[in-house]
Structures are given as C-alpha cells and as structure tokens.
matplotlib code that plots the C-alpha trace (Angstrom):
import matplotlib.pyplot as plt

x = [-24.8, -26.0, -23.8, -23.3, -24.6, -22.5, -24.1, -23.6, -19.9, -19.5, -21.2, -19.0, -15.9, -16.6, -16.5, -13.1, -13.0, -12.7, -12.9, -14.7, -16.2, -17.0, -20.7, -20.0, -18.3, -21.0, -23.8, -22.3, -21.2, -24.5, -26.1, -23.4, -23.7, -27.5, -28.4, -32.2, -34.3, -36.6, -35.9, -34.6, -34.8, -31.7, -31.6, -29.5, -28.7, -27.2, -26.1, -26.4, -24.7, -27.9, -29.8, -33.3, -34.5, -34.2, -37.0, -34.6, -32.4, -35.2, -34.5, -37.6, -38.4, -39.4, -37.4, -38.3, -35.9, -34.9, -35.6, -38.3, -38.1, -39.2, -42.0, -45.7, -47.0, -50.7, -52.3, -55.5, -57.0, -59.4, -61.1, -64.3, -66.6, -65.5, -61.8, -62.5, -62.2, -58.9, -57.5, -58.5, -57.0, -53.7, -53.4, -54.8, -55.6, -58.4, -60.5, -63.4, -64.0, -66.6, -66.5, -62.7, -62.8, -65.2, -62.9, -59.9, -61.8, -62.6, -58.8, -58.1, -54.7, -53.7, -52.1, -48.7, -49.6, -52.8, -53.3, -56.1, -57.2, -56.8, -60.6, -60.9, -58.3, -61.0, -62.6, -59.2, -57.9, -59.8, -57.9, -54.5, -54.2, -54.6, -52.6, -49.9, -48.1, -48.1, -46.6, -49.8, -51.1, -51.3, -49.0, -48.6, -44.8, -44.7, -47.0, -49.8, -52.2, -52.8, -55.5, -53.7, -54.4, -53.8, -50.2, -49.5, -50.8, -48.7, -45.5, -45.9, -46.5, -43.4, -41.1, -41.6, -40.9, -40.9, -38.3, -37.5, -34.5, -35.0, -34.2, -30.7, -29.9, -30.2, -32.3, -33.2, -35.0, -35.1, -33.3, -34.3, -34.2, -31.4, -32.7, -31.9, -28.6, -25.7, -26.0, -29.7, -28.9, -26.1, -28.2, -31.0, -28.7, -26.9, -30.3, -31.3, -28.1, -28.1, -31.6, -30.4, -27.6, -30.0, -32.1, -29.1, -30.3, -28.5, -28.1, -26.2, -22.5, -19.6, -19.7, -23.2, -23.1, -21.2, -21.6, -23.4, -24.2, -25.8, -27.3, -29.9, -32.4, -30.4, -27.0, -24.1, -23.9, -21.3, -19.7, -19.4, -17.1, -19.5, -17.1, -17.6, -21.4, -21.1, -18.7, -19.9]
y = [22.7, 19.2, 16.1, 14.7, 11.2, 8.5, 8.9, 12.7, 12.2, 9.7, 12.1, 15.0, 12.9, 12.5, 16.3, 18.0, 21.2, 24.2, 22.1, 23.5, 20.6, 20.1, 19.7, 16.0, 15.4, 17.1, 15.3, 12.0, 13.1, 14.7, 11.2, 9.8, 12.4, 12.2, 10.7, 10.8, 7.7, 9.1, 10.0, 13.5, 16.3, 17.6, 21.4, 23.9, 27.4, 29.9, 33.4, 35.9, 39.2, 41.1, 43.7, 42.3, 45.6, 47.0, 45.9, 45.6, 43.1, 40.7, 37.2, 35.0, 32.2, 28.6, 25.5, 21.9, 19.6, 16.7, 14.2, 16.0, 16.8, 13.5, 15.2, 14.5, 17.9, 18.6, 20.6, 22.6, 23.6, 26.5, 26.3, 26.8, 23.7, 23.0, 22.7, 20.3, 17.1, 18.1, 19.1, 15.9, 13.8, 15.8, 14.7, 17.7, 16.5, 19.0, 20.5, 23.0, 26.7, 28.3, 25.5, 25.7, 29.5, 29.2, 26.6, 28.9, 31.8, 29.6, 28.9, 25.8, 25.9, 22.2, 22.3, 23.0, 24.7, 26.5, 26.7, 28.8, 30.6, 34.3, 34.6, 33.3, 35.7, 38.2, 35.8, 34.8, 38.3, 38.5, 35.5, 37.3, 38.0, 34.3, 32.8, 35.5, 34.9, 31.1, 31.5, 30.0, 32.9, 32.0, 34.1, 34.3, 34.6, 31.2, 29.6, 29.0, 31.4, 30.0, 28.9, 25.6, 24.3, 20.6, 21.3, 23.4, 20.7, 18.0, 20.1, 20.8, 17.1, 16.2, 18.5, 22.1, 24.5, 28.3, 30.2, 33.7, 35.4, 36.3, 39.7, 38.5, 37.6, 33.8, 31.5, 28.2, 25.2, 21.4, 19.5, 15.9, 13.3, 11.4, 8.3, 9.9, 8.8, 11.2, 11.8, 12.7, 15.2, 16.7, 17.0, 18.7, 21.1, 21.9, 22.7, 24.9, 27.0, 27.2, 28.7, 31.2, 32.3, 32.8, 35.1, 37.3, 40.9, 43.3, 45.7, 43.1, 44.0, 42.0, 38.3, 37.0, 33.5, 34.1, 30.8, 27.5, 25.0, 21.6, 19.9, 17.4, 17.7, 18.1, 17.6, 20.1, 22.2, 21.3, 24.3, 24.0, 25.7, 27.5, 27.0, 23.2, 23.3, 23.0, 20.0, 16.6]
z = [23.5, 24.1, 24.0, 20.5, 19.8, 18.4, 15.0, 15.0, 15.9, 13.0, 10.6, 11.6, 11.3, 7.6, 7.0, 6.6, 8.6, 6.3, 3.1, 0.1, -1.9, -5.5, -6.2, -7.1, -3.8, -1.8, -3.5, -2.4, 1.1, 2.0, 1.8, 4.2, 6.9, 7.1, 10.5, 10.5, 10.5, 7.9, 4.2, 4.9, 2.4, 0.7, 0.5, -1.3, -0.2, -2.6, -1.5, -4.4, -4.9, -5.1, -3.0, -2.7, -1.4, -4.9, -7.2, -10.2, -8.2, -7.1, -8.2, -8.6, -10.9, -11.5, -12.3, -13.2, -11.5, -13.7, -10.9, -9.0, -5.3, -3.9, -2.1, -2.4, -3.5, -2.6, -5.4, -5.2, -8.6, -8.2, -11.6, -13.5, -13.9, -17.5, -16.3, -13.4, -15.3, -16.9, -13.5, -11.9, -14.8, -14.5, -10.8, -8.8, -5.2, -4.7, -7.5, -7.3, -6.7, -4.4, -1.8, -1.5, -1.4, 1.6, 3.2, 2.9, 4.3, 7.3, 7.7, 5.7, 3.9, 3.9, 0.4, -1.0, -4.3, -5.6, -9.4, -11.0, -14.1, -14.9, -15.0, -11.5, -9.9, -9.1, -6.7, -5.2, -4.6, -1.3, 0.0, -0.2, 3.5, 4.2, 1.3, 0.9, 4.2, 3.5, 0.0, -1.5, -3.5, -7.2, -9.4, -13.2, -12.8, -11.1, -13.6, -11.1, -12.9, -16.4, -18.8, -19.3, -15.8, -16.6, -17.8, -14.8, -12.4, -14.2, -14.0, -10.3, -9.6, -11.6, -9.7, -10.9, -8.0, -7.6, -5.6, -4.5, -3.0, 0.7, 2.3, 3.1, -0.5, -0.1, -2.2, -0.5, -1.9, -1.7, -4.5, -3.5, -0.8, 0.9, -0.9, -4.3, -5.9, -5.7, -9.5, -9.1, -6.4, -8.4, -11.6, -9.6, -7.9, -11.2, -12.9, -10.0, -10.0, -13.8, -13.6, -11.0, -13.3, -16.2, -14.0, -13.0, -12.9, -15.3, -12.4, -10.2, -9.9, -8.8, -7.9, -8.5, -7.0, -3.7, -2.0, -2.3, 0.5, 0.4, 3.5, 4.6, 7.4, 10.7, 9.0, 8.8, 5.6, 3.0, 1.4, -2.4, -4.8, -7.2, -10.1, -9.9, -10.3, -14.1, -13.9, -14.9]

ax = plt.figure().add_subplot(projection="3d")
ax.plot(x, y, z, "-o")
ax.set_aspect("equal")
plt.show()
C-alpha cells in the first residue's frame, strides 16, 4: 500500500473506526473527507437481503432525486420526425433516428441515456449487443420507451435515474456531488432508499436493507444505520 498523503491522513482522522453513523451525520461528514480537487460524486451502496439469481427477487426501478444528481446527462432521443421538435425543446442533446442508428452500429455510444418510442423499438432491437452491455438499451420499465418522449427527456435531465441490484445483492448509484449541501445529499439518499423499500419483493425473507454506505470519489465509505434513514 502506498504512503498516505497529508490530506488523506486528515480525512481518515475524521472518521471514527467502527462507528456506524446516522444518515444525517454521514451526509455532512462525506463532504469533509473528500480530498479530490474536482467536484466529486457522492455515491450510495445498499446491500439488500435478496437473491438476484431468482427472477422474483430482482430489484429494479427508477427514482427522481429531489435535487438531481449534479451530473450533466447526455440524452439521445431516437424518435419519429413528428416528435423531434418536442424532444429538442425538452432538452435532448441528440435527436433523430436512422442517422444515429447508423452511428451506433459504427460504434458510437457517447451518451448516458437513450429514449425512444414503442413504435421505434423494432429498429433498435438490432442494437442490443452494442447498447445492452453499456446499460444504454431503452426499456419500458425504466421509462425510456414511451410515447411521451418530451416528459421522459425532462425527467432524466432533472435527475431521474434507473437502478438495478447487481449479482451480489448490492444497489449502487450516485446521489449528488460534494458541492451539494448536507441536507440535499441526505434528502436524495432518503428518497433512494425509500424507493428501494417500496420495491421489496414479496418473496424476500429476513432483513431487507442489510447495510448502507455513503462515499465520495476516492474517499472511505461511511457505514450508516439503516434505521436512521427516515429521520429528519
């Protein structure tokens, strides 16, 4: 292990070994222990008591964070000509159809979210092997396949994110930036965990929310008592 820098030592000195923090405490402390020179992302990791190998215990959904993620989300709207103006006015970064399908076939995937219409999915299906592994394939469950493209674009731009439990039972997502206030981070994290709880599979037994950690880019993780997430 490399030698710790002065800033790393200072950050670590603020964290009590073995302590389990309240969400309110962690939301403030995660800002103090961030040592990056850029506006680092603040991430939340929630371990769930589910078996993702079983289809009836897969946890997947969408959430609109009250304060957004702080990230600039690049949106591609693959739409019919009559929907192009609405998609542009809603804030989509790229709008079109055949020309972007050709670009994707050639290897272009320089976007964060792709939104399309149900009638267009027949054309997009062939892009699955390119978009699927990158998490870019539009999906009705995440709201990225819809007839109301304009609303979907606006929601994504305002902080709507989709998430899915991984094979180890952990759900990971960003809930803001270090530049957010502690209250903004806490409210975003609270909304995310509340959404996870609403999605609890009926077949999941025992403790559902097993652990919660909050961290910023390159900072240590702060363990949170799940019971404190609902506290104001």
